C-alpha positions as CSV (number, residue, x, y, z in Angstrom):
1,X,83.1,40.7,45.0
2,X,81.0,37.6,45.4
3,X,78.3,37.2,48.1
4,X,79.1,34.4,50.5
5,X,76.6,31.5,50.6
6,X,76.4,31.5,54.4
7,X,76.3,34.6,56.3
8,X,78.7,34.8,59.2
9,X,77.0,34.4,62.6
10,X,78.4,33.3,66.0
11,X,75.2,31.5,66.9
12,X,75.3,29.4,63.7
13,X,78.9,28.6,64.2
14,X,78.4,27.3,67.7
15,X,75.3,25.4,66.6
16,X,77.3,23.7,63.8
17,X,80.1,22.9,66.2
18,X,77.6,21.3,68.6
19,X,76.1,19.1,65.9
20,X,79.6,17.9,64.8
21,X,80.5,17.0,68.4
22,X,77.1,15.2,68.8
23,X,77.7,13.3,65.6
24,X,81.2,12.2,66.7
25,X,80.0,11.3,70.1
26,X,77.2,9.2,68.6
27,X,79.6,7.3,66.4
28,X,82.0,6.6,69.3
29,X,79.0,5.6,71.5
30,X,77.8,3.2,68.8
31,X,81.2,1.6,68.5
32,X,81.7,1.2,72.2
33,X,78.2,0.2,73.1
34,X,76.5,-1.8,70.2
35,X,73.3,-2.2,72.2
36,X,72.7,1.5,71.9
37,X,71.1,0.8,68.5
38,X,68.1,-0.4,70.3
39,X,67.7,2.9,72.0
40,X,67.9,4.7,68.7
41,X,65.3,2.4,67.2
42,X,63.0,3.0,70.2
43,X,63.5,6.8,70.0
44,X,62.7,6.7,66.2
45,X,59.6,4.5,66.7
46,X,58.1,6.2,69.7
47,X,59.2,9.8,69.3
48,X,60.4,10.9,65.9
49,X,58.0,8.8,63.7
50,X,54.9,9.8,65.6
51,X,56.0,13.5,65.4
52,X,56.6,13.2,61.6
53,X,53.2,11.5,61.2
54,X,51.5,14.3,63.1
55,X,53.3,16.9,61.2
56,X,52.5,15.3,57.8
57,X,48.9,14.4,58.5
58,X,47.3,17.9,57.7
59,X,49.2,18.2,54.4
60,X,48.5,14.6,53.5
61,X,44.8,15.1,54.2
62,X,44.7,18.2,52.1
63,X,46.6,16.6,49.3
64,X,44.2,13.5,49.4
65,X,41.2,15.8,49.4
66,X,42.5,17.7,46.4
67,X,43.2,14.5,44.6
68,X,39.8,13.1,45.4
69,X,38.1,16.3,44.2
70,X,40.2,16.1,41.0
71,X,39.2,12.5,40.5
72,X,35.5,13.3,41.0
73,X,35.7,16.2,38.5
74,X,37.5,13.9,36.0
75,X,34.8,11.3,36.5
76,X,32.0,13.8,36.0
77,X,33.7,14.9,32.7
78,X,34.1,11.3,31.6
79,X,30.4,10.5,32.5
80,X,29.3,13.6,30.5
81,X,31.4,12.5,27.5
82,X,30.0,8.9,27.7
83,X,26.4,10.3,27.9
84,X,27.1,12.3,24.7
85,X,28.6,9.3,23.0
86,X,25.7,7.1,24.0
87,X,23.3,9.7,22.6
88,X,25.1,9.7,19.3
89,X,25.0,5.9,19.2
90,X,21.3,5.9,19.8
91,X,20.7,8.5,17.1
92,X,22.9,6.4,14.7
93,X,21.0,3.2,15.6
94,X,17.7,4.9,14.7
95,X,19.2,5.8,11.3
96,X,20.4,2.3,10.9
97,X,16.9,0.9,11.7
98,X,15.4,3.3,9.1
99,X,18.0,2.2,6.5
100,X,17.3,-1.5,7.3
101,X,13.6,-0.9,6.9
102,X,14.2,0.9,3.6
103,X,16.4,-1.9,2.3
104,X,13.7,-4.5,3.3
105,X,11.0,-2.5,1.5
106,X,13.0,-2.1,-1.7
107,X,13.9,-5.8,-1.7
108,X,10.2,-6.7,-1.3
109,X,9.4,-4.4,-4.3
110,X,12.1,-5.9,-6.3
111,X,10.9,-9.4,-5.5
112,X,7.6,-8.8,-7.3
113,X,8.1,-10.8,-10.5
114,X,6.3,-10.9,-13.9
115,X,5.1,-7.3,-13.5
116,X,6.4,-5.1,-16.2
117,X,5.3,-1.7,-15.1
118,X,5.9,-0.6,-11.5
119,X,5.6,2.9,-10.1
120,X,5.9,4.0,-6.4
121,X,3.6,6.7,-5.1
122,X,3.0,8.6,-1.9
123,X,-0.4,8.6,-0.3
124,X,-1.4,12.3,0.1
125,X,-5.0,12.1,1.2
126,X,-7.6,9.6,2.4
127,X,-11.4,9.2,1.9
128,X,-11.3,11.4,-1.2
129,X,-14.4,9.8,-2.8
130,X,-17.7,10.6,-1.0
131,X,-19.0,7.6,1.0
132,X,-16.2,5.4,-0.3
133,X,-13.1,4.0,1.3
134,X,-10.5,5.6,-0.9
135,X,-7.2,7.4,-1.1
136,X,-5.3,9.9,-3.3
137,X,-1.8,9.4,-4.5
138,X,0.7,11.9,-6.0
139,X,1.0,10.5,-9.5
140,X,-1.4,10.9,-12.5
141,X,-1.5,11.4,-16.2
142,X,1.9,12.9,-16.4
143,X,3.2,9.5,-15.0
144,X,1.3,7.4,-17.5
145,X,-1.2,6.2,-14.9
146,X,-4.2,4.4,-16.4
147,X,-7.7,3.5,-15.2
148,X,-8.0,0.1,-13.6
149,X,-4.3,-0.3,-12.7
150,X,-3.7,-2.4,-9.7
151,X,-2.5,-0.6,-6.5
152,X,-0.7,-2.7,-3.9
153,X,1.8,-2.6,-1.0
154,X,4.7,-4.8,-0.4
155,X,2.5,-7.2,1.6
156,X,-0.6,-7.4,-0.6
157,X,-3.4,-5.8,-2.6
158,X,-4.8,-2.3,-1.7
159,X,-7.2,-1.3,-4.5
160,X,-7.6,-0.1,-8.0
161,X,-7.2,3.2,-9.8
162,X,-10.7,4.7,-10.5
163,X,-10.0,8.3,-11.3
164,X,-7.0,10.1,-12.8
165,X,-6.0,13.8,-12.9
166,X,-2.9,15.4,-14.3
167,X,-0.8,15.1,-11.1
168,X,-2.9,12.8,-8.9
169,X,-5.0,9.7,-8.9
170,X,-7.8,8.2,-6.8
171,X,-7.9,4.6,-5.6
172,X,-10.9,2.6,-4.5
173,X,-9.8,0.4,-1.6
174,X,-10.6,-3.3,-1.5
175,X,-12.2,-2.8,1.9
176,X,-15.0,-0.7,0.4
177,X,-18.4,-2.4,0.1
178,X,-18.6,-1.7,-3.6
179,X,-15.2,-3.3,-4.4
180,X,-15.2,-6.8,-5.9
181,X,-12.0,-8.7,-6.5
182,X,-11.8,-11.9,-8.6
183,X,-9.7,-14.3,-6.5
184,X,-8.8,-17.9,-5.8
185,X,-8.2,-19.9,-2.6
186,X,-4.4,-20.5,-2.9
187,X,-4.6,-23.9,-1.2
188,X,-7.3,-25.4,-3.5
189,X,-7.4,-23.1,-6.5
190,X,-11.2,-22.5,-6.2
191,X,-12.4,-19.3,-7.6
192,X,-14.1,-16.8,-5.4
193,X,-15.2,-13.1,-5.3
194,X,-13.9,-10.9,-2.5
195,X,-15.8,-7.8,-1.6
196,X,-15.4,-5.1,1.1
197,X,-17.2,-6.1,4.3
198,X,-19.5,-4.3,6.6
199,X,-16.8,-4.3,9.3
200,X,-14.0,-1.8,9.2
201,X,-10.9,-3.0,7.4
202,X,-12.4,-6.5,6.8
203,X,-13.6,-8.3,3.7
204,X,-15.9,-11.1,2.8
205,X,-16.1,-13.9,0.2
206,X,-19.4,-13.7,-1.6
207,X,-21.6,-16.6,-2.5
208,X,-19.3,-19.4,-1.3
209,X,-21.3,-22.6,-0.7
210,X,-21.4,-24.3,2.6
211,X,-19.7,-27.4,1.3
212,X,-16.7,-25.4,-0.2
213,X,-13.3,-26.5,0.9
214,X,-12.1,-23.4,2.8
215,X,-10.7,-23.0,6.3
216,X,-9.4,-20.4,8.7
217,X,-5.9,-19.3,7.7
218,X,-6.3,-19.9,4.0
219,X,-4.5,-17.4,1.7
220,X,-6.6,-15.7,-0.9
221,X,-4.9,-14.3,-4.0
222,X,-6.1,-12.5,-7.1
223,X,-7.1,-14.7,-10.0
224,X,-6.6,-12.2,-12.9
225,X,-10.1,-12.9,-14.2
226,X,-11.5,-10.2,-16.5
227,X,-8.1,-8.5,-16.2
228,X,-9.4,-6.4,-13.4
229,X,-6.3,-7.0,-11.2
230,X,-2.9,-8.6,-11.8
231,X,-3.0,-12.3,-11.1
232,X,-1.3,-13.9,-8.0
233,X,-1.3,-10.8,-5.8
234,X,-2.1,-11.6,-2.1
235,X,-5.5,-10.3,-1.0
236,X,-5.9,-11.5,2.5
237,X,-6.2,-14.5,4.9
238,X,-9.4,-16.1,6.1
239,X,-10.1,-15.2,9.7
240,X,-13.5,-16.9,10.2
241,X,-15.7,-19.4,8.4
242,X,-19.4,-19.9,9.4
243,X,-21.6,-22.5,7.7
244,X,-25.1,-21.0,7.9
245,X,-27.7,-23.7,8.5
246,X,-30.7,-23.6,6.3
247,X,-28.8,-21.4,3.7
248,X,-26.7,-22.2,0.7
249,X,-23.8,-19.9,1.4
250,X,-21.2,-19.6,4.1
251,X,-20.1,-16.4,5.8
252,X,-16.3,-16.1,5.3
253,X,-14.4,-13.2,6.7
254,X,-10.9,-12.0,5.5
255,X,-8.3,-9.7,6.9
256,X,-6.2,-7.8,4.4
257,X,-2.5,-8.5,4.4
258,X,-1.7,-4.8,4.0
259,X,-2.4,-2.3,6.8
260,X,-4.4,-0.2,4.4
261,X,-5.3,2.7,6.8
262,X,-1.7,3.3,7.9
263,X,0.1,2.8,4.6
264,X,1.9,5.9,3.3
265,X,3.5,4.5,0.1
266,X,1.9,2.4,-2.6
267,X,2.9,0.5,-5.7
268,X,1.0,1.0,-8.9
269,X,1.3,-1.9,-11.3
270,X,0.0,-3.5,-14.5
271,X,0.9,-6.3,-16.8
272,X,1.4,-3.9,-19.7
273,X,4.7,-2.4,-20.7
274,X,4.9,1.3,-19.9
275,X,5.1,2.2,-23.6
276,X,2.0,0.1,-24.5
């Protein structure tokens, strides 16, 4: 036997009967008195609607609070994700910068023309020769390194190989006072001798007459004289020219084009084929 949907109750029956009578009376009243609609509107606006608003306000407030909290949590998650993405982008940008610098360096090395023998070496130690400005690199006899080979960077001359071991070699820097580089003034072609200066990281031109055509900013390059260095390698730029009154020679100061003290990688070159 099925269970009835509505349980039998006298109270419910009379309540239903009352609602039916009120509905019929409302319909009849509306038909007979059309202006009664204004009364219904007023009752809805001033009684039922405010009551509904008051009843719904707590639940709406709670729902809005829950939604706002959820939105704040979602925003925090999104901000955290964006921060992680931003960090990844910054890391990748660093790698891109490194790769760009590497490409630039390799292009500069490739741009060195008319040099048949090129080897790239790491600087492993500095000031390796007593009282001399020098460095040690990680290639030697096993790499066919020879005495007197030119050592340079991508920007200019660094020095010359002066000592060779099986796995390493020592380089005398052009900024050392005992270094002498046969060179020319690129603008005029005049031959000069560049030696290490008394100032740190600076060089000087020896025995240049006061009337010589030289000026600040002139580029000095190797001449290749006596085959001591490869010709046409940049040595430095003139930073100061002083004509000494009462003397024959000027004081000319040069700044190397390569940052010798900070360089970590060098290029060892010669005009000879590697098999010579």
